[in-house]
C-alpha positions in Angstrom: 0.0 0.2 -0.1 1.4 3.3 -1.1 2.0 6.0 1.7 -0.7 8.2 0.0 -3.1 5.3 0.3 -2.2 4.6 3.9 -2.8 8.5 4.7 -6.1 8.2 3.2 -6.9 5.0 4.9 -6.5 6.3 8.5 -8.2 9.6 7.5 -11.2 7.5 6.3 -11.3 5.5 9.1 -11.2 8.5 11.4 -14.0 10.2 9.5 -16.1 6.9 9.9 -15.4 6.9 13.6 -16.5 10.5 14.1 -19.5 9.8 12.1 -20.3 6.7 14.1 -19.8 8.3 17.6 -22.8 8.3 19.7 -24.0 9.1 23.2 -23.8 5.2 24.2 -20.1 5.0 22.8 -18.9 8.4 24.0 -17.9 7.3 27.6 -15.7 4.5 26.1 -14.1 6.9 23.9 -13.5 9.3 26.7 -11.9 6.6 28.7 -9.8 5.2 25.9 -8.5 8.8 25.2 -7.7 9.4 29.0 -6.0 6.1 29.4 -3.9 6.4 26.2 -2.9 9.9 27.3 -2.0 8.8 30.9 0.2 5.9 29.6 1.9 8.1 27.1 2.6 11.1 29.2 3.1 9.3 32.7 4.8 6.1 31.5 8.6 5.2 31.1 8.6 6.7 27.5 7.0 10.0 28.3 7.9 12.7 25.9 10.4 15.2 27.2 11.2 18.8 26.3 11.8 20.2 23.7 8.3 19.2 22.6 7.9 18.6 18.9 5.1 18.0 16.3 5.8 14.2 16.4 4.9 14.2 20.0 1.8 16.2 19.2 0.9 13.8 16.6 0.9 10.8 19.2 -1.6 12.9 21.2 -3.8 13.5 18.1 -3.4 9.7 17.4 -4.8 8.9 20.8 -7.9 10.9 20.2 -8.5 9.3 16.9 -7.9 5.9 17.9 -10.2 6.3 20.9 -13.0 7.5 18.6 -12.2 4.6 16.1 -12.0 2.1 18.9 -14.8 2.9 21.2 -17.5 1.0 19.4 -15.6 -2.2 20.6 -15.8 -1.4 24.1 -18.7 -1.3 26.5 -17.6 0.5 29.6 -19.2 -0.8 32.9 -19.1 1.8 35.7 -18.7 5.0 33.9 -19.3 8.0 35.9 -22.6 9.3 36.5 -23.8 12.1 34.2 -24.9 15.7 35.1 -26.8 18.3 32.9 -23.3 20.0 32.2 -21.8 16.7 31.3 -24.9 15.8 28.9 -24.5 19.3 27.3 -20.8 18.6 26.7 -21.4 15.2 25.1 -24.0 16.5 23.0 -21.8 19.1 21.7 -19.0 16.3 21.2 -21.2 14.3 19.3 -22.5 17.3 17.2 -18.9 18.5 16.5 -17.7 14.9 15.7 -20.6 14.4 13.1 -19.9 18.1 11.6 -16.1 17.0 11.1 -17.0 13.6 9.7 -19.6 15.2 7.2 -16.4 17.0 5.7 -14.7 13.6 5.0 -10.9 13.6 5.0 -10.9 17.5 5.0 -12.8 17.5 8.3 -10.3 14.9 9.8 -7.4 17.2 8.5 -9.1 20.3 10.2 -9.3 18.5 13.5 -5.8 17.2 13.4 -4.4 20.6 12.5 -6.4 22.3 15.3 -5.4 19.9 17.8 -1.7 19.4 16.8 -0.6 23.0 17.7 -2.7 22.8 20.9 -1.1 19.7 22.0 2.5 20.7 21.6 1.7 23.9 23.3 0.1 22.1 26.3 3.0 19.8 26.7 5.3 22.9 27.0 3.1 24.8 29.4 2.6 21.8 31.6 6.1 20.5 31.3 6.6 20.1 35.1 3.7 17.9 35.4 2.7 14.8 33.5 -0.5 14.8 35.3 -1.4 18.4 34.4 -0.5 17.6 30.8 -2.9 14.7 30.7 -5.8 16.7 32.1 -5.0 19.6 29.7 -4.7 17.5 26.7 -7.8 15.4 27.6 -9.7 18.8 27.9 -8.4 20.1 24.7 -8.8 17.2 22.7 -12.4 16.9 23.5 -12.8 20.8 23.2 -11.4 20.6 19.6 -14.0 18.0 18.7 -16.8 19.6 20.4 -16.3 23.0 18.9 -16.8 21.5 15.3 -15.4 22.8 12.2 -16.8 26.2 12.6 -14.8 26.3 16.1 -18.1 27.3 18.0 -18.9 26.1 21.5 -21.0 27.2 24.4 -19.3 27.9 27.7 -21.6 25.5 29.3 -20.4 22.8 27.1 -16.8 23.6 27.6 -17.4 23.6 31.4 -19.0 20.2 30.8 -15.9 18.9 29.4 -14.0 19.7 32.5 -16.9 17.9 34.2 -16.3 14.9 32.3 -12.6 14.9 33.3 -13.4 15.4 36.9 -16.0 12.5 36.8 -13.6 10.0 35.3 -10.9 11.2 37.9 -13.2 10.6 40.8 -14.2 7.3 39.3 -10.7 6.0 38.8 -9.7 7.6 42.3 -12.4 5.4 43.8 -10.8 2.2 42.5 -12.2 2.0 38.8 -9.8 0.1 36.6 -10.6 0.2 32.6 -11.3 -3.5 31.7 -8.1 -3.7 29.5 -6.0 -3.0 32.8 -7.4 -5.8 34.9 -5.0 -8.4 35.4 -6.4 -11.9 36.1 -5.1 -13.7 39.1 -2.4 -16.4 38.2 
């Protein structure tokens, strides 16, 4: 497969994932994205300054993989919702569908929007991998929720913070993603 065909394939798959994103799949996408960020930013291979476009690309890749892979996962024990979280999730779905409606051009627009922010947030929060993870989770979902026209209500933006806080509380209370559960030997 040529490089051009490979590029078009991941872009097509990303557009399909964005188009298929739904309220019942979104908690799984959130968790996959958060887990991917945490492993990348807090693990032994964590990126170090100076931060690069390549490292930003990894962040964007985690978001797109989460969107594409969430249909394969049902999350038991996702955090309780609230009016703010519901508004944020509705905005994320709407933005995802608007990007998907533009096809490859929409995926490219989303990637370009998040890429610069990812590198900037890595730099701003360089002293704390936890702060990087939180910030990049927020900006990743915000990039999707704002859609191609870059519009979003303050309530939806606040709701994205609530989504992060809800997952943080859930994980802090002992929730473990199903792919992280180790069977006793």
